C-alpha positions in Angstrom: -56.8 -0.5 -17.6 -54.3 -3.2 -19.4 -50.5 -2.2 -20.0 -49.1 -3.0 -22.7 -47.2 -6.0 -23.0 -43.6 -4.3 -22.2 -41.8 -6.2 -25.6 -44.4 -4.0 -27.5 -43.6 -0.9 -25.1 -43.6 2.5 -27.4 -40.3 4.0 -26.1 -39.2 7.4 -27.6 -35.4 8.6 -26.8 -34.9 11.9 -26.7 -31.5 12.8 -28.2 -28.9 10.5 -30.9 -25.9 11.7 -29.1 -23.8 8.3 -28.3 -25.9 8.2 -24.8 -29.5 8.1 -26.8 -28.0 5.4 -29.8 -26.3 3.3 -27.3 -29.6 3.0 -25.3 -32.1 2.2 -28.3 -29.0 -0.4 -28.9 -29.6 -2.2 -25.9 -32.8 -1.7 -25.8 -33.7 -3.2 -28.4 -30.6 -5.8 -28.0 -33.6 -7.1 -25.0 -36.2 -7.5 -27.3 -38.3 -3.8 -27.2 -38.5 -3.0 -30.8 -40.9 0.0 -30.8 -37.6 2.4 -30.6 -38.4 5.7 -31.8 -35.1 7.9 -31.6 -35.6 12.2 -32.2 -33.1 14.1 -33.5 -33.3 17.9 -33.6 -29.9 18.0 -35.6 -28.6 16.4 -38.8 -28.0 12.5 -38.0 -24.8 11.1 -37.2 -23.7 14.5 -35.5 -26.2 16.2 -34.2 -24.4 19.1 -32.8 -24.3 18.0 -29.5 -21.4 17.4 -26.9 -21.1 13.7 -28.6 -20.1 15.4 -31.9 -17.1 17.3 -30.6 -16.0 15.2 -27.6 -12.4 14.0 -27.6 -13.2 10.7 -26.5 -10.7 10.1 -23.7 -11.4 6.9 -21.6 -10.4 6.8 -18.1 -12.1 4.2 -16.3 -10.6 3.8 -12.9 -12.1 6.8 -10.4 -13.4 6.3 -6.1 -16.3 5.1 -7.7 -17.3 1.6 -8.3 -20.4 2.5 -10.3 -18.7 4.6 -12.4 -15.8 2.7 -13.5 -17.9 -0.2 -13.9 -20.0 2.3 -16.4 -17.0 3.1 -18.5 -15.4 -0.9 -18.6 -18.8 -1.8 -20.1 -17.8 1.5 -22.4 -14.5 0.0 -23.4 -16.0 -3.8 -23.8 -18.6 -2.6 -25.8 -16.8 -0.3 -28.0 -13.8 -2.4 -28.7 -16.7 -4.6 -30.1 -17.7 -2.3 -32.8 -16.6 -1.3 -36.1 -18.2 0.9 -38.9 -16.6 -0.2 -42.6 -13.9 -1.6 -41.3 -13.1 1.2 -38.6 -12.6 0.7 -34.9 -14.3 2.6 -32.3 -12.7 2.2 -29.5 -8.5 3.0 -29.9 -6.8 0.9 -26.9 -4.1 3.1 -27.0 -3.6 2.7 -23.0 -4.1 5.9 -20.6 -1.0 7.9 -19.0 -1.9 10.2 -16.0 1.3 11.8 -14.3 2.4 13.5 -11.4 4.5 16.5 -11.2 4.2 16.9 -7.5 4.6 14.7 -4.4 0.8 14.9 -4.0 -0.2 14.1 -7.3 2.4 11.5 -7.3 0.9 10.1 -4.0 -2.5 10.2 -5.3 -1.5 8.0 -8.2 -0.8 5.8 -5.4 -4.1 5.9 -4.3 -5.3 6.1 -7.7 -3.4 2.5 -8.7 -5.2 1.1 -5.5 -8.7 1.9 -6.7 -8.2 0.4 -9.9 -7.1 -2.6 -8.4 -10.2 -2.9 -6.1 -12.3 -2.2 -9.0 -10.5 -4.7 -11.7 -8.6 -2.1 -13.7 -5.3 -3.1 -14.6 -2.8 -0.3 -13.6 0.9 0.0 -12.7 2.6 3.0 -11.8 6.0 4.2 -14.1 9.0 6.1 -13.9 9.5 9.1 -15.8 11.5 7.2 -18.3 9.1 4.9 -18.8 6.2 7.9 -19.4 8.4 9.3 -21.9 9.3 5.8 -23.5 5.2 6.3 -24.3 5.2 10.2 -25.0 8.6 10.4 -26.0 8.6 14.8 -26.0 8.1 14.7 -23.0 10.5 16.5 -20.3 10.8 13.5 -17.7 12.6 16.2 -15.6 9.4 17.7 -14.4 7.9 14.1 -14.1 7.5 12.3 -10.6 6.3 9.2 -12.2 3.2 8.3 -13.9 0.4 5.9 -13.4 -0.4 3.8 -17.1 -3.2 2.2 -17.3 -3.1 -0.3 -21.1 -6.4 -0.7 -21.3 -8.3 2.7 -21.2 -7.9 5.0 -25.3 -9.8 6.7 -27.5 -13.6 6.1 -27.9 -15.0 7.0 -31.7 -18.4 8.7 -30.3 -19.6 9.8 -33.6 -18.3 6.4 -35.5 -20.1 3.9 -32.7 -23.5 6.3 -32.7 -23.3 4.8 -36.5 -22.6 1.5 -35.3 -25.4 1.2 -32.8 -27.5 3.2 -34.9 -27.0 0.7 -37.6 -27.0 -2.2 -34.7 -30.9 -0.7 -33.5 -32.4 -0.2 -36.7 -32.0 -4.1 -37.7 -34.0 -4.7 -35.0 -36.9 -2.3 -36.2 -35.8 0.8 -34.1 -35.8 4.3 -36.1 -34.0 6.9 -35.9 -35.5 10.5 -37.2 -33.5 14.0 -37.7 -34.5 17.0 -37.4 -36.9 16.6 -35.4 -37.0 19.2 -32.6 -38.7 18.6 -29.4 -41.7 21.1 -28.2 -43.6 19.3 -25.7 -44.3 16.1 -23.5 -47.6 14.9 -23.7 -49.0 13.1 -20.6 -52.3 11.8 -19.1 -53.4 10.5 -15.6 -50.0 10.7 -14.1 -48.3 8.9 -17.2 -46.5 10.3 -20.1 -48.3 9.6 -23.4 -46.5 11.1 -26.3 -44.3 13.3 -27.6 -44.6 16.7 -29.3 -41.8 17.9 -32.2 -41.9 20.7 -35.3 -43.2 17.4 -37.3 -45.8 15.5 -35.7 -46.7 13.9 -32.1 -45.1 10.2 -31.5 -47.2 8.4 -29.0 -45.3 7.0 -26.4 -45.5 4.5 -22.9 -41.8 5.6 -22.1 -39.8 8.6 -22.8 -36.4 8.7 -21.9 -35.0 12.0 -21.8 -31.1 11.5 -23.3 -30.8 15.0 -24.6 -27.4 16.0 -22.9 -27.2 19.6 -22.0 -30.1 20.1 -23.3 -31.7 18.3 -20.4 -33.4 21.1 -18.2 -35.5 22.2 -21.3 -36.5 19.0 -21.7 -37.3 18.4 -18.5 -38.8 21.6 -18.1 -41.5 20.4 -21.2 -42.2 17.4 -18.5 -42.5 19.6 -15.4 -39.0 17.3 -14.0 -36.0 19.2 -12.3 -32.9 18.2 -14.3 -30.3 19.5 -11.8 -27.6 19.9 -14.6 -25.6 22.8 -15.4 -24.5 23.3 -19.0 -20.8 24.7 -19.2 -18.0 25.3 -21.6 -14.6 23.7 -21.8 -11.6 24.5 -23.9 -10.1 22.4 -26.4 -7.1 23.8 -29.1 -5.2 21.5 -31.9 -1.5 22.3 -32.8 -0.5 23.1 -35.6 1.6 20.1 -37.8 4.6 18.9 -35.4 7.8 17.8 -37.1 7.8 15.1 -34.4 4.1 13.7 -35.3 5.3 13.8 -39.3 4.5 9.9 -40.2 4.4 8.3 -36.9 0.3 8.0 -36.7 -2.3 6.1 -39.1 -4.3 8.8 -40.5 -7.2 6.6 -39.9 -7.1 5.7 -36.5 -5.0 8.8 -35.5 -3.3 8.3 -32.3 -0.7 5.7 -31.0 0.4 7.3 -27.7 -1.3 6.8 -24.2 -3.6 9.5 -23.6 -2.0 11.9 -21.8 -3.1 13.6 -18.5 -1.1 16.6 -17.1 -3.5 17.2 -14.0 -1.7 19.0 -12.0 -2.4 21.8 -14.7 -6.2 20.7 -15.1 -4.5 19.4 -19.2 -4.8 16.7 -20.9 -3.3 15.7 -24.8 -4.6 13.2 -27.5 -2.8 12.8 -31.3 -4.9 14.2 -34.1 -2.5 12.2 -36.6 0.5 14.6 -36.9 -1.2 17.7 -34.1 -1.8 17.0 -30.3 -5.0 18.3 -29.1 -5.1 20.0 -25.8 -8.2 20.5 -23.2 -8.2 22.5 -20.3 -10.1 22.7 -17.4 -7.9 25.1 -16.3 -10.0 28.1 -16.6 -12.7 30.0 -15.4 -16.2 28.1 -15.1 -18.4 29.3 -18.2 -21.8 28.4 -17.9 -24.2 28.1 -20.6 -28.2 28.6 -20.9 -29.1 25.7 -22.2 -32.2 27.8 -23.3 -30.3 30.1 -25.2 -28.4 27.6 -27.0 -29.1 28.2 -31.2 -30.8 25.6 -33.0 -27.9 23.6 -35.4 -28.6 25.7 -38.4 -28.6 28.9 -36.6 -25.2 28.0 -34.7 -22.0 29.3 -36.2 -20.1 25.7 -35.8 -22.7 23.6 -33.9 -24.8 24.6 -31.4 -22.1 22.7 -28.9 -18.7 24.5 -30.1 -18.9 28.0 -28.8 -16.0 30.5 -29.8 -12.6 30.1 -28.5 -11.0 32.3 -26.3 -7.8 33.0 -26.3 -7.3 35.1 -23.4 -8.3 31.7 -21.0 -6.6 29.6 -22.8 -3.1 30.9 -22.3 -1.7 29.9 -19.4 -2.8 26.5 -20.4 -0.7 26.5 -23.5 2.1 28.0 -21.4 2.1 25.0 -19.1 1.7 22.6 -22.0 5.1 24.0 -23.4 6.8 23.5 -20.1 5.6 19.9 -20.4 6.1 19.5 -24.2 8.8 21.3 -24.8 8.3 20.6 -28.3 5.1 22.7 -28.7 7.3 25.8 -27.9 8.0 25.2 -31.8 4.7 25.8 -32.7 1.2 27.6 -32.4 -2.9 26.3 -31.3 -4.3 26.3 -34.9 -7.2 25.6 -34.0 -9.7 25.7 -30.8 -13.2 25.7 -29.4 -15.4 26.0 -25.9 -17.0 22.8 -26.1 -20.1 22.8 -24.2 -20.2 19.6 -21.5 -23.2 19.0 -19.0 -22.2 19.0 -14.6 -23.9 18.1 -12.0 -24.2 19.2 -8.0 -21.7 16.0 -7.2 -20.6 15.4 -10.5 -22.2 12.1 -11.0 -25.4 11.6 -13.8 -28.5 12.2 -13.7 -30.4 8.6 -14.0 -34.3 7.1 -13.3 -37.9 7.3 -13.9 -39.9 10.4 -12.9 -42.1 9.6 -9.7 -44.4 12.2 -10.6 -44.9 11.4 -14.8 -44.8 7.5 -14.8 -42.8 6.4 -18.0 -40.7 9.7 -18.5 -37.0 8.7 -17.4 -34.1 10.2 -17.4 -30.5 9.4 -18.7 -28.5 12.9 -18.8 -25.0 14.6 -17.5 -23.3 11.5 -19.2 -20.0 11.4 -20.8 -19.0 9.6 -23.6 -16.7 7.0 -20.8 -19.5 6.1 -19.5 -22.3 6.4 -22.0 -22.4 2.7 -23.1 -22.4 1.2 -19.3 -25.1 4.1 -18.7 -27.3 2.5 -21.4 -27.1 -0.7 -20.1 -28.3 0.5 -17.0 -30.9 2.2 -17.8 -32.0 -0.3 -20.3 -32.1 -2.6 -17.7 -34.0 -0.8 -15.4 -36.8 -0.1 -17.9 -37.0 -3.9 -19.2 -35.9 -5.6 -16.0 -37.1 -3.5 -13.0 -33.8 -2.8 -12.0 -30.0 -2.1 -13.2 -27.2 -4.9 -12.4 -24.9 -2.4 -11.0 -25.7 -0.1 -8.0 -27.2 2.9 -9.3 -27.9 5.0 -5.7 -25.1 7.4 -6.8 -26.7 8.5 -9.4 -30.2 8.3 -8.6 -32.9 11.3 -9.9 -33.7 11.5 -6.2 -30.7 11.8 -4.6 -30.8 15.4 -3.9 -32.4 17.0 -1.4 -34.9 20.0 -2.2 -32.6 22.6 -1.0 -30.1 20.9 -3.4 -32.1 21.8 -6.6 -32.6 25.7 -6.4 -30.9 27.1 -10.2 -28.5 28.9 -7.4 -27.8 25.7 -5.8 -26.6 23.4 -8.9 -25.2 26.6 -10.6 -22.3 26.9 -7.6 -21.9 23.5 -7.5 -22.1 22.4 -11.2 -19.0 25.0 -11.1 -17.4 24.0 -8.3 -17.3 20.5 -9.8 -15.8 21.7 -13.1 -13.4 23.8 -10.9 -12.0 20.3 -9.3 -12.7 17.7 -12.3 -8.5 17.5 -12.1 -8.4 18.2 -8.3 -7.2 15.6 -5.8 -10.4 15.1 -3.7 -9.8 13.9 -0.2 -13.5 11.3 0.3 -13.9 13.6 3.7 -13.2 16.7 1.6 -16.8 19.3 1.3 -17.5 21.7 -1.1 -16.9 25.1 -0.3 -20.2 26.9 -1.4 -22.9 27.1 -0.2 -22.3 27.0 3.3 -23.8 26.8 5.5 -27.3 25.2 3.9 -29.0 23.2 6.1 -28.5 23.5 10.3 -30.2 21.6 12.8 -31.0 23.6 15.7 -28.2 23.1 18.0 -26.1 25.0 15.4 -25.1 27.7 17.9 -24.6 25.6 20.7 -22.2 23.5 18.6 -20.6 26.6 17.3 -20.2 27.9 20.9 -17.9 24.3 21.3 -15.7 24.9 18.5 -17.6 22.2 16.4 -15.8 21.3 12.9 -18.2 20.9 10.1 -17.8 18.7 7.2 -21.1 19.0 4.7 -23.3 16.3 3.5 -26.8 16.2 1.4 -26.7 20.0 2.2 -26.5 19.4 6.8 -23.4 20.4 8.6 -22.3 17.9 10.2 -20.1 18.5 13.7 -17.0 15.7 13.6 -15.4 16.9 16.1 -15.8 19.9 19.3 -12.4 21.9 19.9 -14.0 22.5 23.5 -12.7 18.4 23.8 -9.4 18.9 23.0 -8.5 19.0 26.6 -9.7 15.3 26.6 -7.1 14.2 24.0 -4.3 15.4 25.9 -2.2 12.3 26.8 -3.8 9.9 25.1 -1.9 7.5 23.5 -2.6 7.5 19.2 -0.3 6.2 16.5 1.0 9.3 14.2 -0.9 9.7 10.8 0.0 10.5 7.3 -0.5 13.8 5.9 -3.5 11.9 3.7 -5.1 10.3 7.0 -4.8 13.3 9.2 -6.6 14.9 6.5 -10.0 15.6 8.2 -9.6 14.0 11.4 -8.2 15.7 14.5 -7.3 13.7 18.1 -10.0 14.8 19.9 -12.2 12.2 18.1 -10.5 9.5 19.7 -11.2 11.9 23.3 -15.2 11.9 21.9 -14.6 8.0 21.3 -13.5 7.9 24.7 -15.8 9.9 26.4 -18.8 7.9 25.2 -17.3 4.8 26.2 -16.9 6.4 29.7 -19.4 8.4 30.6 -21.9 10.3 28.3 -22.0 11.7 25.0 -24.6 13.8 22.7 -24.3 13.3 18.9 -26.6 15.4 16.6 -28.5 13.2 14.6 -30.8 15.5 12.7 -29.4 15.2 9.4 -30.5 11.2 9.6 -34.0 11.2 7.2 -37.3 10.7 9.0 -40.6 9.5 7.4 -43.6 9.5 9.2 -46.2 6.7 7.4 -49.5 6.5 8.6 -53.1 5.2 7.5 -55.6 2.3 8.1 -52.9 0.3 5.7 -50.0 1.1 6.6 -48.6 -1.7 8.5 -49.9 -3.6 5.6 -47.6 -1.6 3.3 -44.8 -1.8 5.5 -44.6 -5.5 5.7 -45.6 -5.8 2.2 -42.8 -3.3 1.3 -39.4 -4.9 4.1 -38.1 -8.0 5.4 -38.4 -7.9 9.0 -41.9 -8.0 12.0 -43.6 -5.3 11.9 -46.8 -6.8 13.3 -45.7 -5.2 17.1 -47.4 -3.9 19.9 -47.3 -0.1 19.4 -43.6 0.8 20.8 -41.4 -1.5 19.0 -39.2 -0.4 16.9 -37.4 -2.7 14.6 -33.9 -2.9 11.9 -35.6 -4.0 8.9 -34.6 -4.1 4.8 -35.8 -2.9 1.9 -34.7 -4.6 -1.3 -35.2 -5.3 -4.4 -36.8 -7.8 -6.5 -33.8 -9.7 -7.2 -32.9 -9.4 -3.0 -30.5 -6.7 -3.6 -30.4 -4.3 -0.7 -31.8 -1.1 -1.4 -31.8 0.3 2.1 -31.8 -0.3 5.9 -34.6 1.4 8.1 -35.6 1.6 11.4 -39.0 1.6 11.9 -40.7 2.5 15.4 -44.3 1.4 15.4 -45.7 4.3 17.7 -49.7 3.5 17.2 -51.5 1.1 15.7 -51.6 3.1 12.2 -48.5 5.1 12.7 -45.0 4.4 11.9 -41.8 6.5 12.3 -39.2 5.4 10.1 -35.1 6.5 9.7 -34.4 6.2 6.2 -31.1 6.8 4.5 -31.7 8.7 1.6 -34.4 10.2 -1.3 -34.6 7.5 -3.1 -35.7 5.5 -0.3 -39.0 8.2 0.3 -39.2 7.8 -3.4 -39.6 3.9 -3.2 -42.3 4.0 -0.9 -44.2 6.2 -2.2 -44.5 4.5 -5.6 -45.3 1.8 -3.8 -47.8 2.8 -1.6 -51.6 2.5 -2.0 -54.1 5.0 -1.3 -54.9 5.7 2.3 -51.3 5.3 3.3 -50.0 8.6 3.4 -46.2 8.8 3.7 -44.5 12.6 4.8 -40.6 13.4 4.7 -40.9 14.9 8.7 -37.0 15.6 8.8 -36.8 19.3 8.1 -39.6 19.9 11.0 -38.1 17.7 13.4 -34.4 17.1 15.1 -32.5 14.4 16.9 -30.1 13.7 19.8 -28.1 10.6 20.4 -27.7 10.6 24.0 -25.1 7.4 24.7 -22.9 6.2 27.3 -23.1 4.0 30.5 -24.0 7.0 31.9 -27.1 8.6 29.9 -29.7 6.5 32.0 -28.3 8.8 34.8 -28.5 11.9 32.5 -32.0 11.2 31.2 -33.9 9.5 34.1 -34.0 12.6 36.4 -35.6 14.5 33.5 -38.8 12.9 32.9 -41.2 10.7 35.1 -41.4 7.9 32.7 -39.6 4.9 34.1 -36.3 4.6 31.7 -35.1 1.4 33.6 -34.1 -2.0 30.9 -36.8 -3.0 32.6 -39.5 -0.5 32.0 -38.3 0.7 28.6 -36.1 -2.1 27.0 -33.9 -2.2 23.8 -35.1 -1.6 20.4 -38.5 0.1 22.3 -40.0 3.7 21.9 -41.8 5.7 24.0 -43.6 9.4 23.9 -42.5 11.2 26.6 -41.7 14.8 28.3 -37.7 15.6 29.1 -38.3 19.0 31.0 -40.6 21.1 29.1 -39.9 19.5 26.5 -42.2 16.7 24.3 -40.1 14.1 23.1 -40.3 10.4 20.9 -37.5 8.6 23.1 -35.7 5.2 21.2 -34.5 3.0 22.6 -31.4 2.3 19.7 -27.7 2.6 19.8 -25.3 2.8 16.9 -22.3 3.3 18.8 -22.7 0.2 21.0 -23.3 2.0 24.6 -26.4 2.0 26.1 -29.1 5.0 25.2 -31.7 6.6 23.7 -32.6 8.2 19.8 -34.4 11.7 21.3 -36.7 13.5 18.6 -38.7 16.2 19.3 -39.6 19.3 16.7 -37.3 22.3 15.3 -38.8 24.9 17.1 -38.0 22.9 20.6 -35.0 21.5 19.9 -32.4 24.0 21.4 -34.6 23.9 24.5 -33.4 19.8 23.8 -30.0 20.6 23.6 -30.4 22.7 26.5 -32.1 20.6 29.1 -29.9 17.6 28.1 -26.2 19.8 28.5 -27.4 21.4 31.8 -28.6 18.0 33.6 -25.8 16.4 32.2 -22.9 18.3 33.6 -22.6 16.0 36.6 -21.9 13.4 34.7 -19.3 14.7 32.3 -21.3 15.1 29.0 -19.8 16.2 26.3 -20.6 17.0 22.2 -19.1 14.3 20.3 -19.2 14.2 16.4 -19.2 11.9 13.4 -15.5 10.8 13.3 -16.1 9.5 16.8 -19.7 7.9 15.7 -17.6 6.1 12.9 -15.5 4.8 14.7 -17.9 3.8 17.8 -19.9 1.7 15.1 -17.5 0.0 12.9 -16.3 -1.4 17.0 -19.5 -2.7 16.8 -20.1 -4.0 13.7 -22.5 -2.0 12.6 -23.1 -1.2 8.7 -24.2 1.8 6.5 -26.0 1.6 3.5 -24.5 3.0 0.5 -21.2 2.4 1.7 -20.7 -1.1 3.1 -24.0 -2.5 1.3 -26.0 -1.9 -1.7 -28.6 -3.1 -3.9 -25.6 -5.4 -5.5 -25.5 -7.3 -2.5 -28.4 -9.8 -0.3 -28.9 -9.4 3.2 -26.7 -12.8 4.1 -23.8 -11.5 2.1 -23.8 -8.0 4.2 -24.0 -10.1 7.6 -28.0 -8.4 8.0 -29.5 -12.2 8.0 -31.0 -11.9 11.2 -33.3 -8.7 9.6 -34.9 -11.2 7.0 -37.9 -13.4 8.2 -39.3 -15.3 5.2 -42.1 -16.5 7.7 -44.0 -13.8 8.2 -45.1 -13.5 4.6 -44.7 -11.9 1.4 -42.2 -9.0 1.0 -40.5 -7.8 -1.9 -37.5 -9.8 -2.6 -38.8 -12.6 -0.9 -38.8 -15.0 -3.2 -35.4 -14.2 -4.4 -33.7 -14.8 -1.5 -35.1 -18.7 -1.2 -32.7 -20.8 -1.4 -29.9 -18.0 -0.2 -28.3 -18.2 3.6 -25.2 -17.2 5.2 -23.7 -20.6 4.7 -24.3 -20.2 0.9 -22.8 -16.4 0.5 -20.1 -16.6 -1.9 -18.9 -13.4 -0.8 -19.2 -11.7 3.0 -18.9 -8.9 4.4 -16.0 -8.6 6.3 -14.4 -7.4 9.3 -10.8 -6.3 9.5 -8.6 -5.4 11.9 -5.0 -4.1 10.7 -2.1 -5.8 12.1 0.2 -3.3 12.9 -1.7 -0.8 15.6 -0.6 2.9 14.0 -1.9 1.7 10.6 -4.5 3.5 9.2 -6.3 2.7 6.3 -9.6 5.1 5.0 -12.0 3.3 2.6 -11.7 1.2 -1.1 -8.5 0.1 -0.5 -8.0 -3.1 -2.6 -7.7 -6.3 -0.6 -5.5 -9.2 -1.4 -5.5 -12.5 -0.1 -2.7 -14.8 -1.3 -1.3 -12.1 -3.3 -3.2 -11.3 -5.6 -6.7 -8.8 -4.9 -9.6 -10.4 -4.1 -12.2 -8.0 -2.9 -12.1 -3.9 -1.1 -12.6 -2.2 1.2 -16.1 -0.3 2.2 -15.6 1.5 5.3 -12.5 1.8 8.1 -11.8 3.8 10.9 -9.3 3.7 13.4 -10.6 1.8 16.6 -9.9 3.5 19.8 -11.4 0.9 22.2 -9.8 -2.0 20.2 -6.6 0.1 19.9 -6.0 -0.3 16.0 -7.8 0.4 12.8 -11.0 -1.4 12.1 -11.2 -1.6 8.0 -15.0 -3.7 6.9 -14.5 -5.3 3.9 -15.8 -7.2 0.9 -13.9 -10.8 0.8 -14.4 -14.4 -1.4 -16.7 -16.7 1.0 -13.2 -18.7 1.7 -11.5 -16.0 2.3 -13.9 -14.3 5.3 -12.8 -16.6 8.1 -12.0 -15.4 11.2 -7.9 -15.7 11.5 -7.3 -15.1 7.6 -4.4 -13.0 7.2 -5.0 -10.8 4.6 -3.0 -7.7 2.9 -4.6 -4.1 2.3 -2.6 -1.8 0.1 -2.6 2.0 1.4 -0.8 4.1 -0.9 1.3 1.1 -2.6 2.1 0.2 0.7 0.5 -3.7 1.3 -0.8 -4.3 5.2 -0.6 -6.7 7.0 -4.6 -7.5 8.4 -6.3 -10.6 10.0 -9.9 -11.5 9.6 -11.5 -10.6 12.4 -14.5 -12.6 14.5 -17.7 -9.4 14.6 -18.2 -7.5 16.2 -15.1 -6.6 18.0 -16.3 -4.7 20.7 -19.1 -6.5 23.3 -20.4 -8.9 21.3 -22.6 -10.1 24.2 -24.6 -6.5 23.9 -24.2 -6.3 27.5 -23.8 -2.7 28.0 -26.2 -2.2 25.7 -28.9 -4.2 27.0 -28.4 -2.9 31.4 
């Protein structure tokens, strides 16, 4: 069946809020003309979240992707105006610290700003008061000022983009309520409304908190929870009389009082106050009234004064002039939250042509629209969006109960100081490996990822940490860390340790076309004899790294793949030809990493097969038995030591653990956690996809060009890599060691070269074997030369570091290959 040429594709966007309007503008700017935007309410303020959004745009956060989305939103809206009125007011942003913890966090946030290219400065209480004269400076320890942040006038921005898109051929239809999604042969074909049906080759749900309603019509889960958020306006204040232009409304920076979950902006002679300090107030999107049935508008719920009372008192304490005023009006406005606080973007695999652009706030709206438009027109966004991908959530994270629990918790924590390792509290435990009971007996300290309980260290190993000479850590670096991790790393280097690798995703690819398919999808040569294991990459068409994989050929037409995320499975399923079967086998299997110089001494007596280096070489796989347990053994090591990954079915997992544990007693075996694992893998220079490299990087920049074999034949991304090499790379993922053996950084800190920010840290951990902190960072190629002196900014301190030759540990691979 022939396809409609891309520029003639019929696109229907559901929702004319800020995301839908921005997307129509971005699509038409790229030459797609047949764009219809359907809106159930009146234009240009149809009653969704956009219609009441306060418009705050703070760009800086721990996510580089979200910062880039917000930066583009500022850039674009600054260029827009309607009837001479600007769509963005660059007032600046001011975040206050009233506690030592927040003040420290603002230093960290200033570092994030430098990492992502946002201008920011830490200022004194007196300088804070200069920007906000009503402020009680005695309550303030300092502030973070970001001069290019400010207020987006969302409805005005919608009008500006509607006009631009309509001028290019788009149409916006108000008062059209979507009632169904039509489909045929697995593709979307149209959108049904109460005023007719609209044929479509692509449908984008940009429906805001109605996303789950539209998703249900399409048979696509939208993991989103609408929650009400309080916003109030004061009566007119004498202090603001005549201060602000009624057109632009505000002149002071947007103010955030995050220690009390509050923010403030001016409305000419009044102050608007937003609060996240109240109880979560979930909203059922299926019961939200239509525009004409809502008392004000669908997204505006009655103000609950009792919930706001503590926030008013906190506001009076910070801004004493409010003590002479009152709340004159308020409402509870509905916004969208997801289990991880990120948007939900991408095309459904089950209903091709049906796209999601959901859980997007005004702050990131234009950036998200640009990314989705690029995705639709070019096949990929220029910004890495793996954190936002529709398929990032595991099946266990898609239940309504999970979405509600986690969405509500994200609301509670929206202004909290969140440590990068901090797990959410509920629901836990959710996913556990078959070894969980034994790990609990050993005093495992669990953190969580992908719903899995992951041991980070074991209290049973505390005696091994006694007497270790370790530098003291600051309070931030000491959270979710224990000196036991050093003992576990040492034991792995000296004896043998068991690592629970069960949470790593495992896929099985079978069928007569499996080899040809995987050859086409990946970069390395997979046409090897059964028993071979290969490290390889998934690239997109531009040569960006979608993921890295280990592929074990277990039989001529059967492969086991070690992958990173659900997005990997989605990518493979989208490309799989008929006759190739792909199955996620993670939940039905388990894995133990047995690593250390005594690994062979532990494993060999348990099997009749020869586990010598000569008969079971590195990057080889073998089906065997260990005691009574059938296993697939793979000679791999991500800690830089001799050993195997041992896979078996989930029902036999506990028996496998007990078999190895009992056999290992005479060799001093321990259980070790991910904290030690991360330290060891960085000493060895092993990359972690999603942290160290993403679609924004090519293999040569990331230092994994060895996994690219252009001579094997065509594969996705091959053409884009022609002419590229490690020598032509303009930036490189670079190994750094901190000069001070007592210094520690954790990741995402800015790296300074010759006094100016030049890159950022991706992963970091103390290297217990090398005796100093190891950090990997993206730097310009000219600076990525061993011996180059740099500085890493950590909570405001410039920590000296040096570019190092990698890998730091066992560069000749003598310990692994023995």
